C-alpha positions as CSV (number, residue, x, y, z in Angstrom):
1,M,-13.6,101.6,61.4
2,H,-15.6,98.4,62.3
3,D,-17.7,96.9,59.5
4,S,-20.4,94.4,60.5
5,R,-19.5,92.3,57.4
6,F,-16.0,91.5,58.7
7,Q,-16.3,88.4,60.7
8,V,-14.0,85.6,62.1
9,D,-14.9,82.0,61.4
10,S,-14.3,79.0,63.6
11,F,-10.7,78.6,62.4
12,G,-9.8,82.2,63.3
13,V,-9.8,83.3,59.6
14,H,-11.2,86.7,58.7
15,T,-14.1,86.3,56.2
16,W,-16.7,88.6,54.6
17,R,-20.4,88.1,55.2
18,T,-22.5,87.4,52.2
19,Y,-26.1,88.5,51.7
20,R,-28.7,85.9,50.5
21,M,-31.8,88.2,50.0
22,V,-31.3,91.7,48.7
23,C,-34.2,94.1,48.3
24,V,-33.8,96.7,45.6
25,H,-36.0,99.8,46.1
26,P,-36.2,102.5,43.3
27,A,-36.6,106.0,44.6
28,S,-38.9,106.7,41.6
29,P,-40.8,104.6,39.0
30,E,-38.4,105.8,36.2
31,I,-35.4,104.1,37.7
32,P,-35.0,100.6,36.1
33,A,-34.8,98.5,39.3
34,K,-35.7,95.2,37.5
35,I,-33.0,95.7,34.9
36,Y,-30.5,96.6,37.6
37,C,-31.3,93.3,39.4
38,D,-31.1,91.3,36.2
39,E,-27.7,92.8,35.5
40,L,-26.4,92.0,39.0
41,A,-27.7,88.4,38.7
42,R,-26.1,88.1,35.3
43,H,-22.7,89.1,36.7
44,H,-22.9,86.6,39.6
45,T,-20.5,83.6,39.3
46,S,-23.1,81.4,40.8
47,K,-26.9,81.1,40.6
48,A,-28.9,84.3,41.3
49,S,-32.6,85.0,40.9
50,V,-34.8,88.0,40.6
51,V,-38.5,88.2,41.8
52,T,-41.0,90.9,41.6
53,R,-44.5,91.6,43.0
54,E,-46.1,90.1,39.9
55,D,-44.0,87.0,40.2
56,A,-45.2,86.5,43.7
57,K,-48.9,87.1,42.7
58,K,-48.6,84.5,39.9
59,A,-46.9,81.9,42.1
60,L,-49.3,82.3,45.0
61,K,-52.4,82.8,42.8
62,C,-53.5,86.0,44.6
63,T,-54.3,89.5,43.6
64,E,-53.0,91.3,46.6
65,F,-51.1,90.6,49.8
66,T,-53.1,90.8,53.0
67,P,-52.5,89.8,56.6
68,E,-54.3,86.5,55.8
69,N,-51.6,85.5,53.3
70,E,-48.6,87.3,54.8
71,Y,-47.2,84.1,56.2
72,V,-47.6,82.4,52.9
73,L,-45.7,85.2,51.1
74,A,-42.8,85.1,53.6
75,K,-42.6,81.3,53.2
76,W,-42.5,81.7,49.5
77,L,-39.7,84.2,49.6
78,V,-37.6,82.0,51.8
79,S,-38.2,79.0,49.5
80,E,-37.1,81.1,46.5
81,E,-34.0,82.2,48.5
82,E,-33.1,78.5,49.1
83,K,-33.1,77.8,45.4
84,C,-30.1,80.2,44.7
85,T,-27.1,81.8,46.3
86,V,-28.5,85.3,46.0
87,L,-32.2,86.4,45.6
88,F,-32.9,89.9,44.4
89,V,-36.4,91.2,45.3
90,V,-37.8,94.3,43.6
91,S,-39.9,96.5,45.8
92,D,-41.9,99.6,44.7
93,N,-43.8,102.6,46.0
94,N,-47.1,100.8,46.3
95,F,-48.1,100.4,49.9
96,N,-51.7,99.3,49.3
97,D,-50.8,95.8,50.4
98,L,-48.1,94.0,52.4
99,W,-45.6,93.2,49.6
100,N,-43.1,96.0,50.5
101,E,-43.6,95.5,54.3
102,S,-42.9,91.8,54.1
103,V,-39.9,92.2,51.9
104,A,-38.4,94.9,54.1
105,R,-38.7,92.8,57.2
106,I,-37.2,89.6,55.8
107,C,-34.4,90.7,53.6
108,D,-30.7,90.9,54.5
109,M,-29.9,94.1,52.6
110,I,-31.7,97.0,51.0
111,Q,-30.3,98.9,48.1
112,L,-32.0,102.2,47.4
113,L,-31.6,103.3,43.7
114,V,-31.4,107.0,43.0
115,T,-30.4,109.3,40.2
116,Y,-29.4,112.9,40.4
117,N,-32.8,113.8,39.1
118,V,-34.4,112.5,42.3
119,P,-34.7,115.0,45.2
120,H,-31.8,114.4,47.6
121,K,-34.2,114.5,50.6
122,P,-36.1,111.3,51.3
123,D,-39.9,111.4,50.9
124,E,-42.5,109.9,53.3
125,V,-42.7,106.6,51.3
126,E,-38.9,106.0,51.6
127,I,-38.8,106.9,55.3
128,R,-41.7,104.5,55.9
129,F,-40.1,101.7,53.9
130,F,-36.7,101.9,55.6
131,G,-38.4,102.3,59.0
132,M,-39.8,98.8,58.5
133,A,-36.4,97.3,57.8
134,A,-34.9,97.2,61.2
135,K,-32.4,94.3,60.7
136,A,-31.4,94.8,57.0
137,R,-28.2,96.5,55.9
138,K,-29.0,99.7,54.1
139,E,-27.1,101.0,51.0
140,L,-27.5,103.7,48.5
141,V,-26.8,103.2,44.7
142,F,-26.4,106.1,42.3
143,I,-27.4,105.2,38.8
144,H,-25.5,107.1,36.1
145,P,-25.9,106.9,32.3
146,V,-23.0,105.8,30.1
147,I,-22.0,108.5,27.6
148,R,-20.5,107.4,24.2
149,V,-17.8,109.7,22.9
150,T,-16.1,109.0,19.6
151,K,-12.3,109.5,19.4
152,P,-10.9,109.1,15.8
153,Q,-7.7,107.4,17.1
154,L,-9.5,105.0,19.5
155,G,-13.0,104.5,18.0
156,P,-16.1,104.4,20.2
157,T,-15.2,104.9,23.8
158,K,-17.4,105.0,27.0
159,F,-17.0,107.8,29.5
160,P,-19.2,108.1,32.6
161,H,-20.6,111.2,34.2
162,L,-18.3,112.3,37.0
163,P,-20.3,111.9,40.3
164,Q,-20.8,115.2,42.1
165,G,-22.8,116.2,45.1
166,S,-23.4,112.7,46.5
167,I,-22.9,114.0,50.0
168,L,-26.3,115.7,49.8
169,W,-28.1,112.4,49.5
170,L,-25.9,110.8,52.2
171,R,-26.3,113.6,54.8
172,S,-30.1,113.3,54.6
173,R,-30.0,109.6,55.1
174,P,-28.0,108.8,58.2
175,W,-29.1,105.2,58.1
176,I,-27.1,104.5,54.9
177,Q,-24.1,102.3,55.6
178,R,-22.4,102.3,52.2
179,H,-23.0,103.8,48.8
180,H,-22.1,102.8,45.2
181,H,-21.9,104.5,41.8
182,V,-23.1,102.3,38.9
183,R,-23.1,103.2,35.2
184,M,-26.1,101.8,33.2
185,L,-26.6,101.9,29.5
186,D,-28.7,104.8,28.4
187,S,-31.0,102.5,26.4
188,A,-32.1,100.9,29.7
189,L,-32.8,104.3,31.2
190,R,-34.8,105.4,28.1
191,Y,-36.8,102.2,28.2
192,M,-38.0,102.8,31.7
193,A,-38.8,106.4,31.0
194,E,-40.5,106.0,27.6
195,K,-41.4,102.2,27.6
196,N,-40.1,102.0,24.0
197,P,-39.6,98.3,23.0
198,E,-36.8,99.3,20.6
199,D,-34.8,100.7,23.5
200,L,-35.2,97.4,25.4
201,K,-34.0,95.4,22.3
202,K,-31.0,97.7,22.0
203,Y,-30.2,97.3,25.7
204,L,-30.3,93.5,25.5
205,H,-28.1,93.6,22.4
206,E,-25.5,95.9,24.0
207,S,-25.3,94.0,27.3
208,A,-25.0,90.6,25.8
209,D,-21.9,89.5,27.7
210,P,-21.2,90.1,31.4
211,D,-18.1,92.2,32.1
212,R,-16.4,91.4,35.4
213,H,-14.6,94.8,35.3
214,S,-17.9,96.7,35.1
215,D,-19.7,98.4,37.9
216,F,-22.3,95.6,38.1
217,G,-19.5,93.1,38.5
218,R,-18.0,95.2,41.3
219,V,-21.3,95.5,43.2
220,M,-22.1,91.8,42.8
221,R,-18.7,90.9,44.2
222,W,-19.5,93.1,47.2
223,I,-22.9,91.5,47.8
224,S,-21.5,87.9,47.5
225,G,-18.5,88.6,49.8
226,Q,-15.9,88.2,47.0
227,S,-14.7,91.8,46.7
228,V,-11.0,92.5,47.2
229,G,-9.6,95.7,48.5
230,L,-6.1,97.1,47.6
231,V,-4.1,99.6,49.7
232,L,-1.2,101.2,47.9
233,G,1.7,103.1,49.6
234,G,3.0,105.7,47.1
235,G,3.1,106.1,43.3
236,G,5.6,103.4,42.8
237,A,3.3,100.7,44.2
238,K,0.5,102.0,41.9
239,G,2.7,101.8,38.9
240,F,3.8,98.3,39.8
241,I,0.2,97.1,40.1
242,K,-0.7,98.8,36.9
243,D,2.2,97.1,35.1
244,L,1.1,93.7,36.4
245,Y,-2.4,94.3,35.3
246,C,-1.3,95.2,31.8
247,H,0.8,92.1,31.4
C-alpha cells in the first residue's frame, strides 16, 4: 500500500516525510489537547513548540480573528513554525472567529483526539473543521487512561485499557489516514474534567522525565519521520529480537 510519507530524495534514498505544523483538535472540551501537545513536544529530540488561541491573541494584541487580520495570523503561525522543528497548534470547537479556519488551512497534519466516551459518529463541528483542511494529513488519536495495578511481587505496575471498537470511529471517518492509541496519566484527564489544581500538580510530578518507550515517544517519532518499523518472520525471529532488547 502506498503511503504519501514515503518519498525518494535526490540520491535515490527512501526517506520519511516530516510534518512541521501539526494541528491537534479535541473532539470534546474534556480532552486535554494542550497537555497532549506539551507531552509530544517534551518527547521530541529537537525543539518543538505549542501555541494556542490565547497565545496568538496575546502576541497579535487582538481579541478575535477577523478577515481583516487573517493574513497577520497566518504570517504569525508561519513565523512560529520557523523557530522550531515542529509546531503544535491547539484548535477548539469555537468557530466564532477565524482561528480554527486559518489553522486548518495552513497546517501539514491534523490529529483528532477522541476517547471512548465521545460518540463515534462525527458531529457538524468536526465535519466542518476537517472540510476546511483540504491539504492536511488527517489522523485519529484515541486517548486512554493509565490504570495502576499493584502486584506484591513487582510493586506498582501500569496496565492500559485494551482498545476495543476502534473500527466504529474509523468507519464513520473515511478521511482518516492513520490512527494511534495513546495512554495518558489519569491525573491529566481528571484535571481537564474537574479543573482541580492538585491533579495538575500530580500530573507534572508523575511525568517529570520523558520516556522514549512511551506512546508519546512513539507518536512523536512518527510525526518527525524518525519511526522505525520491524517485520518479523516467525516466532524465532521475535525471540531473537527480544533477547537483543533485554541485553
